[in-house]
C-alpha positions in Angstrom: 3.9 70.4 34.8 1.1 68.0 35.5 -0.5 66.2 32.6 -3.9 67.7 33.6 -2.4 71.2 33.1 -1.1 70.6 29.5 -2.8 71.8 26.4 -2.0 71.2 22.7 0.0 74.4 22.8 2.2 73.3 25.8 5.9 73.3 24.9 7.9 70.5 26.5 11.7 70.7 26.5 13.6 67.8 24.9 17.2 66.8 24.5 18.9 64.9 21.7 19.1 61.3 22.9 20.7 59.7 19.9 21.0 59.7 16.1 20.8 56.5 14.1 22.0 57.0 10.5 22.8 55.2 7.3 23.7 56.2 3.8 20.1 57.1 2.8 18.1 57.6 6.0 18.5 58.8 9.6 16.5 59.0 12.8 17.0 61.6 15.5 15.6 60.6 19.0 14.4 63.5 21.1 14.1 62.7 24.8 11.5 64.5 26.9 13.5 66.2 29.7 10.8 66.0 32.4 8.9 63.0 31.1 9.1 59.5 29.9 8.7 59.9 26.1 11.2 59.7 23.3 10.2 61.1 19.9 11.8 59.5 16.8 11.9 61.7 13.7 13.2 60.6 10.3 15.5 63.2 8.8 17.9 63.4 5.9 21.4 62.0 6.3 23.0 65.4 5.5 21.0 67.1 8.2 21.9 64.3 10.6 25.6 64.8 9.7 25.3 68.5 10.4 23.8 67.8 13.8 26.3 65.1 14.7 29.4 67.0 13.6 28.4 69.9 15.9 27.7 67.5 18.8 31.0 65.8 18.3 32.9 69.0 18.9 35.0 68.6 15.8 34.9 71.7 13.6 34.2 71.3 9.9 37.1 72.3 7.6 34.8 74.7 5.8 31.5 76.2 6.9 28.6 73.9 6.2 25.2 75.4 5.4 24.1 75.5 9.0 27.4 77.0 10.1 26.9 79.7 7.5 23.4 80.5 8.8 24.8 80.6 12.3 27.5 83.1 11.2 25.0 85.3 9.3 22.7 85.6 12.3 25.5 86.4 14.6 26.9 89.0 12.3 23.5 90.6 12.1 23.4 90.8 15.9 20.7 88.1 16.1 20.4 84.9 18.1 18.2 81.8 18.2 16.3 81.9 21.5 14.7 78.4 21.0 13.3 76.1 18.4 9.9 74.4 18.7 8.6 71.4 16.8 5.0 72.6 16.5 2.9 70.1 14.6 2.5 67.1 12.3 0.3 67.6 9.2 -0.1 64.8 6.6 2.8 62.9 8.2 5.1 65.9 7.9 6.7 67.6 10.9 6.7 71.4 11.2 8.9 73.5 13.4 9.7 77.2 14.2 13.0 78.9 14.9 12.6 81.8 17.3 15.1 84.5 16.4 15.6 87.6 18.6 18.1 90.4 18.9 20.7 90.4 21.6 18.4 92.2 24.0 15.8 89.5 23.6 13.4 91.7 21.7 12.1 91.9 18.1 11.0 88.3 18.1 10.7 86.6 14.8 9.3 83.1 14.3 10.7 81.4 11.2 9.2 78.3 9.7 11.7 75.4 9.3 12.1 71.7 9.1 12.9 70.1 12.5 16.3 68.9 11.2 17.3 72.4 10.2 15.9 73.9 13.4 17.8 71.3 15.6 21.0 71.9 13.6 20.8 75.6 14.4 19.8 74.9 18.0 23.0 72.9 18.7 25.1 75.7 17.2 23.5 78.4 19.3 23.2 76.2 22.4 19.5 77.0 22.8 16.7 74.8 24.1 14.6 72.5 21.9 10.9 72.1 22.5 8.2 69.9 21.2 4.5 70.8 21.5 2.2 68.5 23.3 0.1 68.1 20.2 3.1 66.5 18.5 3.5 63.9 21.2 -0.2 63.2 21.0 -0.1 62.7 17.2 3.2 60.9 16.9 4.3 57.3 17.7 6.6 57.7 20.6 8.8 55.4 22.7 8.8 55.1 26.4 12.0 55.4 28.5 14.3 53.7 29.2 15.2 52.9 25.6 18.1 50.5 25.7 21.4 50.8 23.8 20.6 47.5 22.2 17.5 49.0 20.7 19.4 52.0 19.3 22.0 49.6 17.9 19.2 47.6 16.2 17.9 50.8 14.6 21.4 51.5 13.2 21.7 48.0 11.8 18.2 47.9 10.4 18.5 51.3 8.7 20.9 49.7 6.2 18.2 47.4 4.7 14.8 48.4 5.9 12.3 51.2 5.3 11.6 53.6 8.2 8.1 52.1 8.7 9.6 48.6 8.9 12.1 49.8 11.5 9.6 51.5 13.9 7.2 48.5 13.6 10.1 46.1 14.4 11.1 48.1 17.5 7.6 48.2 18.8 7.1 44.5 18.2 10.3 43.8 20.2 9.2 46.0 23.0 5.8 44.3 23.3 7.6 40.9 23.7 10.3 42.1 26.1 9.0 42.2 29.7 12.1 44.1 30.8 11.2 47.3 29.0 8.9 50.1 30.2 5.9 51.0 28.1 4.3 49.2 25.2 3.0 50.6 21.9 -0.7 51.1 22.0 -2.7 49.2 19.4 -3.9 51.3 16.5 -1.0 53.8 16.5 -0.1 55.1 13.1 3.3 54.9 11.5 5.7 57.8 12.2 5.9 60.7 9.9 8.9 62.2 8.2 10.1 65.6 7.3 9.4 65.3 3.6 12.9 65.5 2.3 12.1 63.3 -0.7 9.4 65.7 -1.8 11.8 68.6 -1.4 14.5 66.9 -3.3 12.2 66.3 -6.2 11.2 69.9 -6.3 14.8 71.2 -6.2 
């Protein structure tokens, strides 16, 4: 699809490029399938683990929360058709899980955090989409992103805040003539999913 044809509602398919994680914070990188953008989203370490375990192919000894949700939906004859990261409001990401019956009917859109939506998507093997409005609002990276940059993310996560990490990466990319794309001046810091607020309310 040409850029001229896109609207805020346009859904663009992404793949999981990488997950950088530490004891307290994690980042999932979503790679635009038919484009040049990579979207980093900060998620909780438990959700990152749930995604990584499934991607690794090693089964959990006992069902984790997302495994349980997967089993419940399957037992009820339902499936996840796709998940969509729909918007960013007040630096918090929003997403939708589209659930259908086996015939592809009786559509239901369920509000969810992106990390939970992605954790279910990798279990159902369904596509993941990001709306164009999210790419427009978020601070994104341009492909190719090097393995060295991902490694730096993992190392920096141990000691730095998420805003420090993203700023450091963009500073590095501005100085490195061997990378594609530079961060535009005036871009805002990346948002998170709001796990801290949820934990405080729990």
